[in-house]
N, C-alpha and C positions, 0 to 999 in steps of 0.2 A: 568856305573861306579858310578853314584850317589847312586844307590841302594846298591852297595857294600860298599860304605863309610857309609851309614846309618846303614847297618848291623854291620859293625865293631864298630860303635858308640854304637849301642844297646847291643853289647856284654858286655860293661862295666856295664850295668844295669840289666843283666840277673838274677842276684841273688835276686833282689828286687821283680820281678814278673816273674818267669820262664815260666809259661804257656803262658802268653801274648807274651813274646819275642821269645819263641820257635815257636809260630804260625807265627809271623812276619818273622822269619828266614826261615821257610818252604816256605812261600810265595815268599820271595826273591830268594830262591833256585830254585823255579819253574820258575820264570821270567828269572833269569840269565841263567838257563839251556836252555831255549828256544832262547833267543836273545843276550846273553852275549858273550863277546869276549873269546878267549881261556884263556887269563890270568884271567879274571873274574871267569870263570868256575873252574880253578885250585884253585883260592883263596877261593871260596865258599866250594870246596871239602876239603881244608885244615882246614877251620873253622869248618865244620861238624865233621871231624875226631878228632879235638882237643876237641870239646864238648863231643863227645862220650867217649874219654879217660878220661874226667873229670867226667863221670858218668851221663850225661844228656841222657834221653831217647828220641831219635829223631824218 
């Protein structure tokens, strides 16, 4: 859950340094996919979908 909160917080700063925060997002996705709860997995999926819709290359 803490990793998901950190990911959401980092989304606010993604425009400042997209490469750095996208790398962190991919790492968070990897960890959440392995050990996260069902709700965490759904949340990270929604976050990734939203970023793709905004034009970020994931």
